[in-house]
C-alpha positions in Angstrom: 92.6 112.5 104.5 95.4 110.4 106.1 98.6 110.1 103.2 100.2 106.4 103.0 102.7 105.7 101.3 102.9 101.9 99.8 105.5 100.6 98.4 105.0 97.0 96.0 108.4 95.2 95.4 107.0 93.7 92.4 104.2 93.6 89.6 102.7 90.3 89.6 99.3 89.0 90.1 100.2 87.7 93.8 100.6 91.8 94.0 97.2 92.5 92.5 95.0 93.1 95.8 96.8 96.2 96.3 96.0 97.7 92.6 92.5 96.6 92.8 91.7 98.1 97.2 93.1 101.1 95.3 91.0 101.1 92.0 87.6 100.2 94.2 89.0 103.3 96.4 88.7 100.7 99.4 92.0 103.3 101.1 90.0 105.8 100.4 86.7 104.7 101.6 88.8 104.0 105.2 90.0 107.9 105.2 93.4 106.6 103.7 94.9 108.6 100.6 97.4 106.1 99.2 100.9 106.9 97.0 101.5 103.9 95.6 105.0 103.2 94.5 107.0 100.1 92.5 110.1 99.5 94.0 111.1 96.3 92.7 114.0 94.8 93.0 111.9 92.2 95.1 110.9 91.6 99.0 114.6 92.7 100.4 114.5 96.0 98.4 110.6 96.6 99.8 111.7 95.7 103.2 115.0 98.4 103.5 112.5 100.8 101.9 110.0 99.6 105.1 112.5 100.0 107.7 114.3 102.7 106.5 111.0 104.9 106.4 110.2 105.9 103.7 107.7 104.2 103.8 104.7 103.3 105.9 103.9 99.8 104.4 105.3 97.2 101.8 103.8 94.4 99.5 106.5 91.9 99.6 107.4 88.3 100.5 107.1 87.1 103.9 110.4 85.3 103.4 111.8 89.2 103.3 110.2 90.7 106.9 111.6 87.3 108.4 115.1 88.2 107.7 114.9 91.5 108.6 113.3 90.6 111.7 116.2 87.7 112.9 118.7 90.0 112.2 117.0 93.2 114.3 115.1 95.3 112.2 111.2 96.4 113.8 109.3 95.1 110.9 106.0 92.9 111.4 104.0 90.7 108.8 100.9 91.0 109.1 99.1 89.1 106.6 99.7 86.6 103.5 97.7 86.1 100.8 99.9 82.8 99.4 100.1 79.7 101.9 102.8 77.9 99.6 105.6 78.9 97.7 105.2 79.4 94.1 108.2 78.3 92.5 108.5 75.8 89.7 110.9 73.4 87.9 110.1 73.0 84.4 111.9 71.2 82.8 112.1 69.3 78.8 110.2 66.4 78.5 113.1 63.9 78.8 113.3 65.1 82.4 110.6 62.8 84.5 112.1 63.0 87.8 114.4 64.7 90.1 117.1 62.1 89.6 116.9 62.7 85.9 118.6 66.6 86.7 121.8 64.8 88.3 124.6 66.3 86.1 122.5 68.4 83.7 122.4 72.2 83.4 120.3 74.4 85.2 118.9 78.0 85.6 117.4 79.9 87.8 115.4 83.5 88.3 116.5 85.9 90.8 
């Protein structure tokens, strides 16, 4: 069995395929002995760990890989799970259109 270190940039449903593959023994079926490492910190941290050689592959947002590659890093995205953004604007019921946000205070996640 070939030992591989797999980085998980965050714990979320979008990265569930990695956990399912590990739990179902799919890595072992194809000769891999995975060490799944929860890195946290999102895609940027995951791609940094990948580029540094600390891990062999990572589940992370595609924009992190693209940004790293545009800056000269040797990083390649080989597959994607989502084909659209998952960001949403959540508002109180009186906000009906984006125009209603003008002049309002908003909060964002990282």
